SEFI-777299 format. One record per residue (C-alpha): x, y, z; residue number from 0. Coordinates in Angstrom, 3 decimals, decimal comma. Example, Ala and Ser with C-alpha at 12.3 -4.5 7.8 and 13.67 -1.06 7.14 Angstrom:
<rs>
{X=12,300; Y=-4,500; Z=7,800; pos=0}
{X=13,670; Y=-1,060; Z=7,140; pos=1}
</rs>
This chain:
<rs>
{X=93,230; Y=105,423; Z=140,442; pos=0}
{X=96,642; Y=106,902; Z=139,733; pos=1}
{X=96,875; Y=109,691; Z=137,160; pos=2}
{X=98,906; Y=109,327; Z=133,981; pos=3}
{X=101,486; Y=111,708; Z=135,386; pos=4}
{X=101,814; Y=109,589; Z=138,546; pos=5}
{X=102,197; Y=106,404; Z=136,487; pos=6}
{X=104,804; Y=108,121; Z=134,332; pos=7}
{X=106,720; Y=109,187; Z=137,423; pos=8}
{X=106,812; Y=105,589; Z=138,703; pos=9}
{X=108,169; Y=104,362; Z=135,371; pos=10}
{X=110,863; Y=107,033; Z=135,352; pos=11}
{X=111,974; Y=105,672; Z=138,728; pos=12}
{X=112,158; Y=102,205; Z=137,159; pos=13}
{X=114,528; Y=103,561; Z=134,513; pos=14}
{X=116,799; Y=104,753; Z=137,320; pos=15}
{X=116,637; Y=101,279; Z=138,863; pos=16}
{X=117,615; Y=99,714; Z=135,529; pos=17}
{X=120,533; Y=102,105; Z=135,166; pos=18}
{X=121,687; Y=101,347; Z=138,719; pos=19}
{X=121,734; Y=97,646; Z=137,788; pos=20}
{X=123,836; Y=98,403; Z=134,712; pos=21}
{X=121,048; Y=97,921; Z=132,134; pos=22}
{X=120,134; Y=100,565; Z=129,557; pos=23}
{X=116,469; Y=101,509; Z=129,129; pos=24}
{X=116,946; Y=102,287; Z=125,410; pos=25}
{X=119,941; Y=100,283; Z=124,141; pos=26}
{X=121,081; Y=100,947; Z=120,547; pos=27}
{X=122,058; Y=97,399; Z=119,573; pos=28}
{X=119,087; Y=95,099; Z=120,286; pos=29}
{X=118,516; Y=92,431; Z=117,611; pos=30}
{X=116,628; Y=89,157; Z=117,420; pos=31}
{X=117,482; Y=86,022; Z=115,459; pos=32}
{X=113,951; Y=85,746; Z=114,041; pos=33}
{X=110,493; Y=87,286; Z=114,149; pos=34}
{X=107,875; Y=85,772; Z=116,412; pos=35}
{X=105,958; Y=84,386; Z=113,440; pos=36}
{X=109,157; Y=82,724; Z=112,227; pos=37}
{X=109,696; Y=81,277; Z=115,700; pos=38}
{X=106,198; Y=79,784; Z=115,558; pos=39}
{X=106,602; Y=78,445; Z=112,029; pos=40}
{X=110,042; Y=76,971; Z=112,735; pos=41}
{X=109,341; Y=75,820; Z=116,283; pos=42}
{X=111,532; Y=72,973; Z=117,490; pos=43}
{X=111,894; Y=71,948; Z=121,123; pos=44}
{X=115,364; Y=72,483; Z=122,464; pos=45}
{X=116,401; Y=75,020; Z=119,834; pos=46}
{X=118,221; Y=78,096; Z=121,211; pos=47}
{X=117,106; Y=81,490; Z=119,956; pos=48}
{X=116,544; Y=85,118; Z=120,918; pos=49}
{X=113,242; Y=86,979; Z=120,526; pos=50}
{X=112,118; Y=90,559; Z=121,080; pos=51}
{X=108,724; Y=92,226; Z=121,257; pos=52}
{X=106,360; Y=94,413; Z=123,236; pos=53}
{X=105,122; Y=92,946; Z=126,515; pos=54}
{X=101,341; Y=92,530; Z=126,222; pos=55}
{X=100,656; Y=90,507; Z=129,391; pos=56}
{X=102,439; Y=89,336; Z=132,532; pos=57}
{X=101,114; Y=86,506; Z=134,707; pos=58}
{X=102,615; Y=85,082; Z=137,877; pos=59}
{X=104,831; Y=86,712; Z=140,453; pos=60}
{X=106,551; Y=83,891; Z=142,297; pos=61}
{X=108,875; Y=81,182; Z=141,045; pos=62}
{X=107,483; Y=81,217; Z=137,525; pos=63}
{X=106,294; Y=84,078; Z=135,322; pos=64}
{X=104,497; Y=83,908; Z=131,983; pos=65}
{X=104,942; Y=86,834; Z=129,611; pos=66}
{X=103,223; Y=87,379; Z=126,265; pos=67}
{X=105,146; Y=89,490; Z=123,756; pos=68}
{X=104,085; Y=90,809; Z=120,332; pos=69}
{X=106,416; Y=92,052; Z=117,581; pos=70}
{X=103,717; Y=92,881; Z=115,026; pos=71}
{X=104,035; Y=89,523; Z=113,258; pos=72}
{X=102,656; Y=87,288; Z=116,045; pos=73}
{X=102,366; Y=86,794; Z=119,790; pos=74}
{X=104,656; Y=84,404; Z=121,674; pos=75}
{X=104,892; Y=83,199; Z=125,256; pos=76}
{X=108,053; Y=83,710; Z=127,311; pos=77}
{X=108,600; Y=81,847; Z=130,582; pos=78}
{X=110,829; Y=83,197; Z=133,339; pos=79}
{X=111,513; Y=80,457; Z=135,886; pos=80}
{X=113,453; Y=80,553; Z=139,108; pos=81}
{X=116,643; Y=78,438; Z=138,939; pos=82}
{X=116,619; Y=78,778; Z=135,110; pos=83}
{X=117,637; Y=82,440; Z=135,213; pos=84}
{X=119,863; Y=84,440; Z=137,557; pos=85}
{X=117,816; Y=85,415; Z=140,625; pos=86}
{X=118,932; Y=89,051; Z=140,571; pos=87}
{X=118,052; Y=89,288; Z=136,894; pos=88}
{X=114,611; Y=87,755; Z=137,574; pos=89}
{X=113,967; Y=90,185; Z=140,422; pos=90}
{X=115,034; Y=93,134; Z=138,257; pos=91}
{X=112,480; Y=92,024; Z=135,648; pos=92}
{X=109,711; Y=91,904; Z=138,235; pos=93}
{X=110,657; Y=95,326; Z=139,631; pos=94}
{X=111,096; Y=97,224; Z=136,360; pos=95}
{X=109,118; Y=95,663; Z=133,481; pos=96}
{X=105,571; Y=96,804; Z=132,683; pos=97}
{X=103,036; Y=95,861; Z=130,047; pos=98}
{X=103,925; Y=98,031; Z=127,053; pos=99}
{X=107,705; Y=97,710; Z=127,408; pos=100}
{X=109,845; Y=96,246; Z=124,633; pos=101}
{X=111,978; Y=93,394; Z=125,987; pos=102}
{X=114,591; Y=91,047; Z=124,474; pos=103}
{X=114,795; Y=87,438; Z=125,651; pos=104}
{X=117,265; Y=84,653; Z=124,950; pos=105}
{X=116,828; Y=80,994; Z=125,786; pos=106}
{X=115,523; Y=77,587; Z=124,725; pos=107}
{X=112,265; Y=76,760; Z=122,964; pos=108}
{X=110,076; Y=74,283; Z=124,847; pos=109}
{X=106,447; Y=73,209; Z=125,277; pos=110}
{X=104,721; Y=73,782; Z=128,624; pos=111}
{X=102,698; Y=71,151; Z=130,454; pos=112}
{X=99,570; Y=72,751; Z=128,946; pos=113}
{X=100,982; Y=72,372; Z=125,450; pos=114}
{X=101,916; Y=76,033; Z=124,825; pos=115}
{X=104,927; Y=76,688; Z=122,581; pos=116}
{X=107,202; Y=78,938; Z=124,638; pos=117}
{X=110,705; Y=80,274; Z=125,182; pos=118}
{X=112,344; Y=79,415; Z=128,521; pos=119}
{X=114,412; Y=82,545; Z=129,036; pos=120}
{X=117,932; Y=82,398; Z=130,426; pos=121}
{X=118,562; Y=86,097; Z=129,830; pos=122}
{X=116,570; Y=89,290; Z=129,218; pos=123}
{X=117,315; Y=92,934; Z=128,376; pos=124}
{X=115,174; Y=96,012; Z=128,234; pos=125}
{X=114,778; Y=97,026; Z=124,570; pos=126}
{X=112,665; Y=100,131; Z=125,162; pos=127}
{X=110,932; Y=101,295; Z=128,345; pos=128}
{X=107,417; Y=102,716; Z=127,934; pos=129}
{X=106,547; Y=105,709; Z=130,110; pos=130}
{X=102,770; Y=105,631; Z=129,682; pos=131}
{X=100,433; Y=102,621; Z=130,031; pos=132}
{X=98,579; Y=100,905; Z=127,201; pos=133}
{X=94,770; Y=100,867; Z=127,058; pos=134}
{X=93,067; Y=97,895; Z=128,648; pos=135}
{X=93,784; Y=94,921; Z=126,373; pos=136}
{X=90,180; Y=93,727; Z=126,298; pos=137}
{X=88,366; Y=97,082; Z=126,224; pos=138}
{X=90,899; Y=98,936; Z=124,073; pos=139}
{X=90,266; Y=102,561; Z=123,174; pos=140}
{X=86,531; Y=103,298; Z=123,297; pos=141}
{X=86,365; Y=106,983; Z=122,401; pos=142}
{X=86,334; Y=107,495; Z=118,612; pos=143}
{X=88,063; Y=110,851; Z=118,808; pos=144}
{X=90,858; Y=109,311; Z=120,888; pos=145}
{X=91,143; Y=106,422; Z=118,408; pos=146}
{X=91,690; Y=108,877; Z=115,531; pos=147}
{X=94,265; Y=110,849; Z=117,558; pos=148}
{X=96,133; Y=107,775; Z=118,810; pos=149}
{X=95,679; Y=105,224; Z=116,052; pos=150}
{X=98,852; Y=103,421; Z=117,169; pos=151}
{X=97,118; Y=102,444; Z=120,414; pos=152}
{X=93,994; Y=101,353; Z=118,560; pos=153}
{X=95,855; Y=99,020; Z=116,189; pos=154}
{X=97,987; Y=97,738; Z=119,052; pos=155}
{X=95,025; Y=96,700; Z=121,206; pos=156}
{X=92,306; Y=96,094; Z=118,585; pos=157}
{X=93,144; Y=93,184; Z=116,305; pos=158}
{X=90,191; Y=93,916; Z=114,010; pos=159}
{X=91,429; Y=97,453; Z=113,461; pos=160}
{X=94,942; Y=96,167; Z=112,772; pos=161}
{X=93,578; Y=93,749; Z=110,160; pos=162}
{X=91,711; Y=96,573; Z=108,395; pos=163}
{X=94,982; Y=98,362; Z=107,684; pos=164}
{X=96,675; Y=95,145; Z=106,590; pos=165}
{X=93,795; Y=94,662; Z=104,151; pos=166}
{X=94,203; Y=98,231; Z=102,910; pos=167}
{X=97,834; Y=97,482; Z=102,083; pos=168}
{X=96,886; Y=94,247; Z=100,292; pos=169}
{X=94,188; Y=96,031; Z=98,250; pos=170}
{X=96,585; Y=98,751; Z=97,092; pos=171}
{X=99,232; Y=96,161; Z=96,235; pos=172}
{X=96,667; Y=94,160; Z=94,238; pos=173}
{X=95,523; Y=97,281; Z=92,367; pos=174}
{X=99,116; Y=98,001; Z=91,362; pos=175}
{X=99,591; Y=94,413; Z=90,203; pos=176}
{X=96,312; Y=94,522; Z=88,218; pos=177}
{X=97,529; Y=97,482; Z=86,169; pos=178}
{X=101,191; Y=96,458; Z=86,013; pos=179}
{X=100,153; Y=93,216; Z=84,332; pos=180}
{X=98,162; Y=95,225; Z=81,771; pos=181}
{X=101,237; Y=97,219; Z=80,722; pos=182}
{X=100,397; Y=100,388; Z=82,667; pos=183}
{X=103,287; Y=102,509; Z=83,948; pos=184}
{X=103,102; Y=103,991; Z=87,453; pos=185}
{X=103,861; Y=107,730; Z=87,589; pos=186}
{X=103,982; Y=110,639; Z=90,054; pos=187}
{X=102,603; Y=114,138; Z=89,508; pos=188}
{X=102,826; Y=117,351; Z=91,601; pos=189}
{X=100,668; Y=117,862; Z=94,687; pos=190}
{X=101,576; Y=121,574; Z=94,886; pos=191}
{X=100,192; Y=123,343; Z=91,807; pos=192}
{X=99,798; Y=126,802; Z=90,297; pos=193}
{X=96,089; Y=126,212; Z=89,733; pos=194}
{X=93,596; Y=123,443; Z=90,367; pos=195}
{X=92,043; Y=121,362; Z=87,626; pos=196}
{X=90,594; Y=118,003; Z=86,759; pos=197}
{X=87,588; Y=118,188; Z=89,095; pos=198}
{X=84,983; Y=120,528; Z=90,542; pos=199}
{X=86,016; Y=121,304; Z=94,100; pos=200}
{X=87,111; Y=124,137; Z=96,372; pos=201}
{X=90,858; Y=124,250; Z=96,967; pos=202}
{X=93,259; Y=124,505; Z=99,880; pos=203}
{X=95,379; Y=127,569; Z=99,171; pos=204}
{X=98,979; Y=128,298; Z=100,112; pos=205}
{X=101,876; Y=130,555; Z=99,082; pos=206}
{X=105,286; Y=129,786; Z=97,592; pos=207}
{X=107,604; Y=132,168; Z=99,459; pos=208}
{X=110,647; Y=131,795; Z=97,220; pos=209}
{X=108,752; Y=132,461; Z=93,968; pos=210}
{X=106,243; Y=134,757; Z=95,723; pos=211}
{X=103,270; Y=133,101; Z=94,033; pos=212}
{X=99,990; Y=131,731; Z=95,328; pos=213}
{X=99,577; Y=127,980; Z=94,917; pos=214}
{X=96,996; Y=125,294; Z=95,675; pos=215}
{X=96,997; Y=121,664; Z=96,728; pos=216}
{X=95,766; Y=119,491; Z=93,887; pos=217}
{X=92,158; Y=118,339; Z=93,747; pos=218}
{X=92,678; Y=115,713; Z=91,012; pos=219}
{X=95,368; Y=113,984; Z=88,969; pos=220}
{X=93,671; Y=114,243; Z=85,602; pos=221}
{X=95,243; Y=117,118; Z=83,689; pos=222}
{X=98,849; Y=116,115; Z=84,278; pos=223}
{X=97,999; Y=112,518; Z=83,399; pos=224}
{X=96,529; Y=113,488; Z=80,043; pos=225}
{X=99,585; Y=115,597; Z=79,262; pos=226}
{X=101,809; Y=112,607; Z=80,069; pos=227}
{X=99,756; Y=110,433; Z=77,696; pos=228}
{X=100,246; Y=113,157; Z=75,052; pos=229}
{X=103,983; Y=112,761; Z=75,707; pos=230}
{X=103,981; Y=109,243; Z=74,327; pos=231}
{X=103,084; Y=107,018; Z=77,290; pos=232}
{X=99,946; Y=105,084; Z=76,280; pos=233}
{X=98,975; Y=103,588; Z=79,664; pos=234}
{X=99,675; Y=105,242; Z=83,013; pos=235}
{X=98,359; Y=105,218; Z=86,586; pos=236}
{X=99,010; Y=106,944; Z=89,892; pos=237}
{X=97,985; Y=106,403; Z=93,502; pos=238}
{X=98,332; Y=109,656; Z=95,435; pos=239}
{X=96,856; Y=112,256; Z=97,749; pos=240}
{X=94,219; Y=114,813; Z=96,747; pos=241}
{X=92,836; Y=117,692; Z=98,808; pos=242}
{X=89,348; Y=119,212; Z=98,565; pos=243}
{X=88,275; Y=121,966; Z=100,928; pos=244}
{X=84,711; Y=120,798; Z=101,406; pos=245}
{X=82,423; Y=119,420; Z=104,112; pos=246}
{X=83,135; Y=116,359; Z=106,234; pos=247}
{X=80,919; Y=113,355; Z=106,845; pos=248}
{X=81,452; Y=109,576; Z=107,148; pos=249}
{X=81,948; Y=109,313; Z=103,351; pos=250}
{X=83,963; Y=112,512; Z=102,760; pos=251}
{X=87,273; Y=113,781; Z=104,091; pos=252}
{X=89,374; Y=116,693; Z=102,860; pos=253}
{X=92,628; Y=114,738; Z=102,410; pos=254}
{X=92,106; Y=111,447; Z=100,623; pos=255}
{X=93,946; Y=108,876; Z=98,514; pos=256}
{X=93,001; Y=108,744; Z=94,839; pos=257}
{X=93,809; Y=106,286; Z=92,097; pos=258}
{X=93,607; Y=107,446; Z=88,469; pos=259}
{X=94,595; Y=105,721; Z=85,249; pos=260}
{X=94,495; Y=106,639; Z=81,560; pos=261}
{X=94,722; Y=104,386; Z=78,517; pos=262}
{X=95,161; Y=105,593; Z=74,934; pos=263}
{X=93,255; Y=103,908; Z=72,121; pos=264}
{X=90,657; Y=102,396; Z=74,473; pos=265}
{X=86,941; Y=103,136; Z=74,922; pos=266}
{X=84,652; Y=103,932; Z=77,836; pos=267}
{X=83,120; Y=100,482; Z=77,421; pos=268}
{X=86,547; Y=98,868; Z=77,885; pos=269}
{X=87,055; Y=101,142; Z=80,886; pos=270}
{X=83,874; Y=99,867; Z=82,549; pos=271}
{X=84,835; Y=96,275; Z=81,774; pos=272}
{X=88,242; Y=96,725; Z=83,443; pos=273}
{X=86,546; Y=98,409; Z=86,401; pos=274}
{X=84,210; Y=95,465; Z=86,931; pos=275}
{X=87,099; Y=93,021; Z=86,562; pos=276}
{X=89,205; Y=94,974; Z=89,076; pos=277}
{X=86,533; Y=95,243; Z=91,787; pos=278}
{X=85,513; Y=91,601; Z=91,424; pos=279}
{X=89,178; Y=90,544; Z=91,528; pos=280}
{X=89,775; Y=92,498; Z=94,748; pos=281}
{X=86,642; Y=91,035; Z=96,340; pos=282}
{X=87,294; Y=87,420; Z=95,374; pos=283}
{X=91,077; Y=87,125; Z=95,423; pos=284}
{X=92,139; Y=89,652; Z=98,068; pos=285}
{X=89,230; Y=89,853; Z=100,534; pos=286}
{X=87,955; Y=86,356; Z=99,797; pos=287}
{X=84,214; Y=86,972; Z=99,448; pos=288}
{X=81,660; Y=88,584; Z=97,138; pos=289}
{X=78,822; Y=89,596; Z=99,493; pos=290}
{X=79,506; Y=92,669; Z=101,624; pos=291}
{X=77,594; Y=94,447; Z=104,369; pos=292}
{X=77,395; Y=98,206; Z=103,973; pos=293}
{X=75,047; Y=101,040; Z=104,904; pos=294}
{X=72,832; Y=103,317; Z=102,849; pos=295}
{X=72,616; Y=107,081; Z=103,413; pos=296}
{X=69,914; Y=106,603; Z=106,052; pos=297}
{X=72,180; Y=104,252; Z=108,001; pos=298}
{X=70,255; Y=101,101; Z=107,099; pos=299}
{X=72,329; Y=97,942; Z=106,775; pos=300}
{X=72,304; Y=96,461; Z=103,268; pos=301}
{X=74,055; Y=93,576; Z=101,556; pos=302}
{X=75,790; Y=94,008; Z=98,204; pos=303}
{X=76,688; Y=91,073; Z=95,971; pos=304}
{X=79,663; Y=92,120; Z=93,863; pos=305}
{X=79,306; Y=88,990; Z=91,748; pos=306}
{X=75,797; Y=89,949; Z=90,577; pos=307}
{X=74,988; Y=91,564; Z=87,235; pos=308}
{X=75,997; Y=95,240; Z=87,270; pos=309}
{X=73,218; Y=97,635; Z=86,230; pos=310}
{X=73,494; Y=100,429; Z=83,640; pos=311}
{X=71,465; Y=103,561; Z=84,510; pos=312}
{X=71,263; Y=106,969; Z=82,772; pos=313}
{X=71,481; Y=110,252; Z=84,701; pos=314}
{X=68,601; Y=111,904; Z=82,744; pos=315}
{X=66,327; Y=108,908; Z=83,379; pos=316}
{X=67,074; Y=108,966; Z=87,110; pos=317}
{X=66,185; Y=112,664; Z=87,454; pos=318}
{X=63,009; Y=112,172; Z=85,460; pos=319}
{X=62,014; Y=109,241; Z=87,700; pos=320}
{X=63,038; Y=110,542; Z=91,110; pos=321}
{X=62,855; Y=114,344; Z=90,725; pos=322}
{X=60,246; Y=114,735; Z=87,952; pos=323}
{X=62,771; Y=116,837; Z=86,028; pos=324}
{X=63,565; Y=116,561; Z=82,316; pos=325}
{X=67,098; Y=117,926; Z=82,034; pos=326}
{X=66,867; Y=118,197; Z=78,234; pos=327}
{X=63,968; Y=120,683; Z=78,323; pos=328}
{X=64,046; Y=122,304; Z=81,799; pos=329}
{X=64,958; Y=125,985; Z=81,993; pos=330}
{X=67,560; Y=127,306; Z=84,429; pos=331}
{X=64,788; Y=128,791; Z=86,573; pos=332}
{X=63,010; Y=125,432; Z=86,724; pos=333}
{X=66,250; Y=123,728; Z=87,724; pos=334}
{X=66,847; Y=126,324; Z=90,452; pos=335}
{X=63,322; Y=125,829; Z=91,742; pos=336}
{X=63,817; Y=122,071; Z=91,845; pos=337}
{X=67,135; Y=122,476; Z=93,703; pos=338}
{X=65,338; Y=124,616; Z=96,271; pos=339}
{X=62,705; Y=121,888; Z=96,669; pos=340}
{X=65,483; Y=119,489; Z=97,614; pos=341}
{X=66,930; Y=121,803; Z=100,247; pos=342}
{X=69,410; Y=124,153; Z=98,568; pos=343}
{X=69,391; Y=127,587; Z=100,227; pos=344}
{X=68,715; Y=130,792; Z=98,278; pos=345}
{X=72,312; Y=132,073; Z=98,219; pos=346}
{X=73,768; Y=128,766; Z=97,050; pos=347}
{X=71,024; Y=128,382; Z=94,456; pos=348}
{X=71,751; Y=131,794; Z=92,957; pos=349}
{X=75,551; Y=131,350; Z=92,827; pos=350}
{X=75,718; Y=127,735; Z=91,670; pos=351}
{X=76,072; Y=126,895; Z=87,974; pos=352}
{X=73,540; Y=124,786; Z=86,096; pos=353}
{X=75,684; Y=121,649; Z=86,101; pos=354}
{X=76,244; Y=121,692; Z=89,850; pos=355}
{X=72,551; Y=122,433; Z=90,424; pos=356}
{X=71,671; Y=119,262; Z=88,518; pos=357}
{X=74,317; Y=117,328; Z=90,426; pos=358}
{X=72,825; Y=118,538; Z=93,722; pos=359}
{X=69,341; Y=117,415; Z=92,649; pos=360}
{X=70,691; Y=114,049; Z=91,521; pos=361}
{X=72,496; Y=113,415; Z=94,802; pos=362}
{X=69,451; Y=114,382; Z=96,853; pos=363}
{X=66,813; Y=112,612; Z=94,774; pos=364}
{X=68,396; Y=109,692; Z=92,960; pos=365}
{X=71,849; Y=108,521; Z=93,978; pos=366}
{X=70,813; Y=107,386; Z=97,444; pos=367}
{X=68,179; Y=105,115; Z=95,887; pos=368}
{X=70,781; Y=103,145; Z=93,910; pos=369}
{X=71,818; Y=99,948; Z=95,669; pos=370}
{X=74,039; Y=98,673; Z=92,873; pos=371}
{X=76,572; Y=97,805; Z=91,801; pos=372}
{X=75,467; Y=100,109; Z=88,984; pos=373}
{X=77,132; Y=102,317; Z=86,408; pos=374}
{X=75,367; Y=105,683; Z=86,034; pos=375}
{X=76,081; Y=107,162; Z=82,607; pos=376}
{X=75,349; Y=110,296; Z=80,573; pos=377}
{X=75,840; Y=113,021; Z=83,169; pos=378}
{X=75,206; Y=116,643; Z=82,081; pos=379}
{X=77,982; Y=117,813; Z=79,770; pos=380}
{X=78,686; Y=120,977; Z=81,777; pos=381}
{X=79,225; Y=118,791; Z=84,844; pos=382}
{X=81,916; Y=116,811; Z=83,028; pos=383}
{X=83,754; Y=119,379; Z=80,887; pos=384}
{X=86,822; Y=117,155; Z=80,411; pos=385}
{X=84,825; Y=114,318; Z=78,842; pos=386}
{X=83,565; Y=113,701; Z=75,327; pos=387}
{X=80,178; Y=115,336; Z=74,778; pos=388}
{X=77,073; Y=113,676; Z=73,342; pos=389}
{X=74,717; Y=115,494; Z=70,990; pos=390}
{X=71,940; Y=115,594; Z=73,608; pos=391}
{X=74,042; Y=117,732; Z=75,980; pos=392}
{X=75,246; Y=114,845; Z=78,141; pos=393}
{X=78,797; Y=113,574; Z=78,523; pos=394}
{X=80,248; Y=110,157; Z=77,750; pos=395}
{X=81,002; Y=109,223; Z=81,331; pos=396}
{X=80,121; Y=106,569; Z=83,901; pos=397}
{X=80,193; Y=106,379; Z=87,687; pos=398}
{X=80,101; Y=103,163; Z=89,677; pos=399}
{X=77,568; Y=103,540; Z=92,505; pos=400}
{X=77,275; Y=101,115; Z=95,425; pos=401}
{X=74,704; Y=101,731; Z=98,181; pos=402}
{X=74,340; Y=105,360; Z=97,145; pos=403}
{X=78,090; Y=106,087; Z=97,210; pos=404}
{X=80,313; Y=106,924; Z=94,251; pos=405}
{X=83,116; Y=104,363; Z=94,004; pos=406}
{X=84,643; Y=105,146; Z=90,601; pos=407}
{X=84,399; Y=107,828; Z=87,935; pos=408}
{X=85,357; Y=107,154; Z=84,320; pos=409}
{X=85,355; Y=109,112; Z=81,068; pos=410}
{X=85,661; Y=108,801; Z=77,372; pos=411}
{X=88,200; Y=111,622; Z=77,469; pos=412}
{X=87,753; Y=114,778; Z=75,427; pos=413}
{X=90,819; Y=115,409; Z=73,247; pos=414}
{X=89,363; Y=118,107; Z=70,949; pos=415}
{X=91,145; Y=121,365; Z=71,981; pos=416}
{X=88,496; Y=123,613; Z=70,385; pos=417}
{X=85,590; Y=122,022; Z=72,255; pos=418}
{X=87,675; Y=121,784; Z=75,409; pos=419}
{X=88,419; Y=125,512; Z=75,435; pos=420}
{X=84,733; Y=126,385; Z=75,033; pos=421}
{X=83,734; Y=124,076; Z=77,904; pos=422}
{X=86,413; Y=125,492; Z=80,201; pos=423}
{X=85,395; Y=129,051; Z=79,276; pos=424}
{X=81,852; Y=128,166; Z=80,334; pos=425}
{X=83,259; Y=126,844; Z=83,623; pos=426}
{X=85,276; Y=130,020; Z=84,134; pos=427}
{X=82,117; Y=132,090; Z=83,655; pos=428}
{X=80,339; Y=130,044; Z=86,318; pos=429}
{X=83,294; Y=130,533; Z=88,667; pos=430}
{X=83,195; Y=134,303; Z=88,058; pos=431}
{X=79,508; Y=134,272; Z=89,020; pos=432}
{X=80,359; Y=132,711; Z=92,393; pos=433}
{X=80,450; Y=128,945; Z=91,793; pos=434}
{X=83,498; Y=128,048; Z=93,921; pos=435}
{X=83,669; Y=124,497; Z=92,584; pos=436}
{X=83,695; Y=125,410; Z=88,892; pos=437}
{X=86,932; Y=124,865; Z=86,954; pos=438}
{X=89,382; Y=127,460; Z=85,703; pos=439}
{X=90,930; Y=127,679; Z=82,246; pos=440}
{X=94,306; Y=125,912; Z=82,281; pos=441}
{X=96,335; Y=127,140; Z=79,320; pos=442}
{X=99,122; Y=124,626; Z=79,981; pos=443}
{X=96,661; Y=121,822; Z=79,506; pos=444}
{X=95,029; Y=123,376; Z=76,435; pos=445}
{X=98,431; Y=123,951; Z=74,832; pos=446}
{X=99,338; Y=120,288; Z=75,363; pos=447}
{X=96,012; Y=119,309; Z=73,832; pos=448}
{X=96,650; Y=121,519; Z=70,798; pos=449}
{X=99,948; Y=119,712; Z=70,228; pos=450}
{X=97,826; Y=116,553; Z=69,931; pos=451}
{X=96,366; Y=114,024; Z=72,352; pos=452}
{X=95,521; Y=110,455; Z=71,367; pos=453}
{X=91,986; Y=109,150; Z=71,910; pos=454}
{X=91,841; Y=107,781; Z=75,436; pos=455}
{X=89,696; Y=106,744; Z=78,357; pos=456}
{X=90,358; Y=107,581; Z=82,018; pos=457}
{X=89,333; Y=106,454; Z=85,470; pos=458}
{X=89,354; Y=107,825; Z=89,020; pos=459}
{X=88,647; Y=105,999; Z=92,290; pos=460}
{X=88,869; Y=106,968; Z=95,949; pos=461}
{X=91,013; Y=104,310; Z=97,627; pos=462}
{X=89,685; Y=105,124; Z=101,111; pos=463}
{X=86,054; Y=104,673; Z=100,079; pos=464}
{X=86,805; Y=101,397; Z=98,283; pos=465}
{X=88,704; Y=100,000; Z=101,276; pos=466}
{X=85,884; Y=101,074; Z=103,625; pos=467}
{X=83,455; Y=99,073; Z=101,487; pos=468}
{X=85,687; Y=96,006; Z=101,207; pos=469}
{X=86,389; Y=95,976; Z=104,983; pos=470}
{X=82,767; Y=96,840; Z=105,874; pos=471}
{X=83,525; Y=100,063; Z=107,736; pos=472}
{X=80,909; Y=102,806; Z=108,146; pos=473}
{X=83,364; Y=105,696; Z=108,244; pos=474}
{X=86,278; Y=106,560; Z=105,934; pos=475}
{X=88,245; Y=107,592; Z=109,004; pos=476}
{X=88,314; Y=103,954; Z=110,104; pos=477}
{X=90,520; Y=103,025; Z=107,130; pos=478}
{X=92,872; Y=106,035; Z=107,384; pos=479}
{X=95,756; Y=105,819; Z=109,852; pos=480}
{X=95,720; Y=109,535; Z=110,735; pos=481}
{X=92,458; Y=111,193; Z=109,670; pos=482}
{X=92,070; Y=114,955; Z=110,071; pos=483}
{X=90,807; Y=115,923; Z=113,541; pos=484}
{X=90,359; Y=119,245; Z=115,288; pos=485}
{X=93,288; Y=120,100; Z=117,590; pos=486}
{X=92,581; Y=119,756; Z=121,288; pos=487}
{X=92,340; Y=123,075; Z=123,094; pos=488}
</rs>
């Protein structure tokens, strides 16, 4: 079998042959009268037209040749027939065109004896010569690492993969429409920030050379959103990138797409109602079904009915049931001991704050057992320092869990600047003791809060994780065009 370099060398020789015949390999002025899908929809025998696309298959080598082209909207058959096209032009096609090349054809639409709608070409031009071959059309790319590195080849040869990304686009468009019709305004906030806030996560760090200051990539959208609401915009949303410097697995990736929205003068209960309406709308109207196949944390296949009744579960009740831990009475030492029982190592146990210890226990003992859809409410207050606090030490929050995975996160937002400062000071203390994911005090945010923030509720959702669920993909990387991969040596 010829090597890629040998195949490339042969195709370079074909470019020389094209040039010798007076045809450019990469002409600047190629156009078509219509897309291939338009040609199919408006098909009429005898109509003259021009079409262009990538050659996906070539059959025949004698007096008649059948070529399948694809322009991303559809596939269409082109027929090159001796006596219907100049013989020298036909021979040049046979000698220089390979599967993978972009080619322009002009001619008459007709139907073959087998009933296939086709274009009988009278003329062709090279629109773009490929130098490397495509993967086998039927086998496609098989190696996952190669798929993630060369997604363009995967979507080109794997129709299912191509449809996943079309569905991703439709889902995002439908989310925008859902909130636009509810009088939300779409906004943009900075990715490069002086300090991280709005979530508990380790940051990616960088340096601003011109200002000579250290900066971070954002981990959440929350703080800026609340400040914008304080500026007189009652309903806002944003779809944008976040970055968290944490571990990787099929449900986590360091660069991900987040959707957050905030609504003044609305409650957490309204928030959960909108969430249920949104997810059910996407399932029914965009994807077209309500029962989805997904996988639990052990890799077992499970079915989730989005149209079923959504459960309401409390964080303290789950830990009492699954970890035999009463978070209202347990001492810090007891919580550390329980975290160790569930696999946390000694160093992490001793440097992690109480809230993150409880979160670790919850994720190990309880979350994986939730099939859902279910809202888990009343998380520990220290774990949610930007939310309203209940008298029992929990926070007024909810997370939508499906098959053990967090899909959404929503708060009754804290707008009391005095309580907020105390909670962030507690977070800063935990960070000083070694908890890398604890929050810092953000004086910008606290100052905005002291100027006055309206009562509000807020919501966050990972777009990648939602799309993976709706398209029934096991791995987030299968719904991201260019997921992070290690560079090849």
